[in-house]
C-alpha positions as CSV (number, residue, x, y, z in Angstrom):
1,M,0.1,-0.1,0.0
2,S,1.3,3.3,-0.9
3,I,2.1,6.2,1.9
4,I,-0.6,8.2,0.6
5,N,-3.2,5.4,0.9
6,Q,-2.0,4.7,4.3
7,V,-2.3,8.6,5.2
8,A,-5.9,8.4,3.6
9,N,-7.0,5.4,5.7
10,K,-6.0,7.1,8.8
11,V,-7.9,10.2,7.8
12,N,-10.7,8.2,6.9
13,E,-10.9,6.6,10.2
14,N,-10.5,9.9,12.1
15,L,-13.4,11.5,10.0
16,I,-15.8,8.8,11.1
17,N,-16.0,10.4,14.5
18,C,-15.4,14.2,13.3
19,D,-18.3,16.2,14.8
20,N,-17.5,18.9,11.9
21,W,-17.1,16.3,9.1
22,E,-20.8,15.4,10.4
23,K,-22.1,18.7,10.1
24,L,-20.4,19.3,6.6
25,T,-22.0,15.8,5.2
26,T,-25.4,16.4,6.5
27,I,-28.0,16.8,3.8
28,N,-30.3,20.1,4.1
29,S,-33.4,18.4,4.9
30,N,-35.2,21.8,5.9
31,W,-38.2,20.6,3.8
32,K,-38.6,16.7,5.3
33,R,-41.8,17.3,7.3
34,D,-43.5,18.9,3.6
35,P,-45.9,16.6,2.1
36,L,-45.2,17.5,-1.4
37,F,-41.5,18.5,-1.2
38,H,-40.1,16.1,1.4
39,N,-37.6,14.4,-0.9
40,Y,-36.6,17.5,-3.2
41,H,-33.5,18.0,-1.5
42,K,-32.3,14.3,-2.5
43,L,-33.0,14.9,-6.3
44,G,-30.4,15.9,-8.6
45,N,-30.5,19.2,-10.6
46,K,-32.0,17.4,-13.9
47,Q,-34.7,15.8,-11.4
48,K,-35.3,19.0,-9.8
49,G,-36.2,20.5,-13.3
50,V,-38.4,17.8,-14.3
51,L,-40.3,17.9,-11.0
52,G,-40.9,21.6,-11.6
53,E,-42.0,21.5,-15.1
54,Y,-44.3,18.7,-13.9
55,Y,-45.8,20.9,-11.1
56,V,-46.3,24.1,-13.3
57,E,-47.9,21.7,-16.2
58,K,-50.4,20.6,-13.4
59,L,-50.9,23.9,-12.2
60,M,-51.7,25.2,-15.6
61,E,-54.0,22.3,-16.4
62,A,-55.9,22.9,-13.3
63,N,-56.0,26.6,-14.3
64,G,-58.0,25.7,-17.6
65,S,-54.7,25.9,-19.8
66,T,-53.8,23.3,-22.7
67,V,-50.4,21.7,-21.9
68,E,-48.5,20.1,-24.8
69,A,-45.1,18.6,-25.1
70,P,-42.4,21.0,-26.4
71,S,-41.4,21.3,-29.9
72,N,-37.7,21.6,-29.3
73,S,-35.2,21.7,-26.4
74,D,-35.3,25.6,-26.1
75,H,-38.6,25.4,-24.0
76,D,-40.4,23.3,-21.6
77,R,-43.9,23.1,-22.8
78,I,-46.4,24.5,-25.0
79,I,-48.9,26.2,-23.2
80,D,-52.1,27.5,-24.8
81,G,-50.0,27.8,-27.8
82,Y,-47.2,29.7,-26.0
83,E,-43.5,28.1,-26.2
84,T,-43.0,28.3,-22.6
85,E,-39.8,28.0,-20.3
86,I,-40.5,26.9,-17.0
87,K,-38.5,27.8,-13.8
88,F,-39.3,26.5,-10.5
89,S,-37.7,27.0,-6.9
90,L,-38.2,26.0,-3.5
91,A,-37.6,28.8,-0.9
92,V,-33.9,28.6,-0.2
93,S,-32.3,27.8,3.3
94,K,-29.7,29.3,5.3
95,K,-28.6,26.6,7.7
96,D,-31.7,25.3,9.5
97,T,-34.0,27.7,8.3
98,V,-36.1,28.3,5.4
99,I,-36.1,32.0,4.0
100,Y,-39.6,32.9,3.1
101,D,-39.8,34.2,-0.6
102,K,-36.1,33.7,-1.3
103,F,-36.1,32.1,-4.7
104,M,-33.5,31.6,-7.5
105,I,-34.5,31.8,-11.1
106,N,-31.7,30.0,-12.8
107,H,-30.7,29.6,-16.4
108,V,-32.6,32.2,-18.0
109,A,-31.3,32.8,-21.8
110,A,-32.7,35.1,-24.4
111,S,-31.1,33.2,-27.2
112,K,-33.3,30.1,-26.6
113,K,-36.7,29.9,-28.5
114,W,-39.4,30.6,-26.2
115,D,-42.4,33.1,-26.0
116,R,-43.3,33.2,-22.3
117,L,-41.4,32.2,-19.0
118,I,-43.3,30.9,-16.0
119,F,-41.6,31.1,-12.7
120,V,-43.4,29.3,-9.7
121,G,-41.7,29.4,-6.3
122,V,-42.7,27.3,-3.3
123,N,-42.6,28.3,0.3
124,P,-42.8,26.0,3.2
125,K,-45.9,25.2,4.7
126,R,-46.5,26.8,8.1
127,G,-45.5,25.0,11.1
128,L,-43.4,22.5,9.2
129,A,-40.0,24.3,8.9
130,N,-37.9,27.2,10.8
131,I,-38.9,30.2,8.7
132,Q,-37.3,33.3,8.1
133,E,-40.1,35.7,7.2
134,S,-39.5,38.2,4.5
135,N,-40.4,42.1,4.5
136,N,-40.8,42.3,0.7
137,G,-44.3,43.9,1.4
138,I,-46.0,40.8,-0.7
139,A,-48.9,39.1,0.8
140,K,-47.7,35.8,2.5
141,N,-48.6,33.0,-0.1
142,R,-47.3,29.4,-0.1
143,V,-47.2,29.5,-4.0
144,R,-45.6,32.4,-5.8
145,A,-46.6,32.2,-9.8
146,Y,-45.5,34.8,-12.4
147,F,-44.8,35.2,-15.9
148,M,-43.0,37.2,-18.6
149,E,-42.9,37.7,-22.2
150,K,-39.5,37.1,-23.8
151,S,-39.7,40.1,-25.8
152,D,-40.2,42.1,-22.7
153,F,-37.2,40.3,-21.2
154,V,-34.9,41.0,-24.0
155,K,-35.6,44.6,-24.2
156,Y,-35.0,45.0,-20.3
157,M,-31.7,43.1,-20.3
158,S,-30.5,45.5,-23.4
159,S,-31.5,48.6,-21.5
160,P,-28.9,50.7,-19.4
161,G,-29.1,50.5,-15.5
162,V,-28.8,47.8,-12.5
163,K,-30.7,44.5,-13.4
164,V,-32.2,42.0,-11.2
165,F,-30.8,39.2,-13.6
166,K,-27.1,38.7,-13.6
167,H,-24.8,36.8,-15.8
168,Q,-24.0,33.2,-14.3
169,Q,-21.2,30.6,-15.4
170,S,-18.7,32.5,-17.4
171,G,-20.6,35.6,-17.1
172,E,-20.6,38.7,-19.5
173,K,-16.8,38.1,-20.0
174,G,-17.4,34.9,-21.8
175,K,-20.3,36.5,-23.6
176,N,-22.8,33.8,-21.9
177,D,-26.4,34.4,-22.5
178,D,-27.3,32.6,-19.2
179,F,-28.8,34.7,-16.3
180,I,-29.8,34.1,-12.8
181,C,-32.2,36.2,-10.4
182,T,-32.0,36.1,-6.8
183,D,-33.9,39.1,-5.9
184,F,-37.6,37.7,-6.1
185,A,-39.1,41.2,-4.8
186,G,-37.1,42.9,-7.7
187,F,-38.5,40.3,-10.3
188,A,-42.2,40.3,-9.2
189,A,-41.8,44.3,-9.2
190,L,-40.6,44.5,-12.8
191,P,-43.3,46.3,-14.9
192,F,-43.7,43.4,-17.4
193,V,-43.9,40.6,-14.9
194,K,-47.4,39.6,-14.4
195,E,-49.2,37.2,-12.0
196,L,-50.1,34.0,-13.5
197,S,-53.6,34.6,-13.0
198,Q,-53.0,37.3,-15.9
199,W,-52.0,34.6,-18.3
């Protein structure tokens, strides 16, 4: 056995009883008591995306919309004839606390072929998790559901000024058309972002 393997075996044995290692490897399960999303934290990113798309599909069908499969990989569904990109997020956590209305809208690209983008964010059910309340002035609802037109998004991103959407991954230097928004209140306040009830 090589020296490095001997050292690694010793480190492995020591880490078994290390409190810090236990803390670092503990899965965030702040949603473990939520009846719908108790396993969400265990899913891979692709699975989370598929689950979010399915949730929005069922939400739109229940709201009377016609939902069809996408015509290409640039969008997730065709809803009432609109090629629709779907973004979904559970409220994010900080340590053992879920932050109410703190969502991430990931991987929004103007270069993809979509007409409308739907964002649905889900807050935890009251009493099922430690919650840090938001002070964004928006009524406390479990589900946040909004949409925007691509043409409005493109116009907004090409206008001057500070944006709620920021470059992600290689960013502006890499000429990457991949944006993220972590400012939900700022997103919801954009003049072209509408509540899903106005679909």
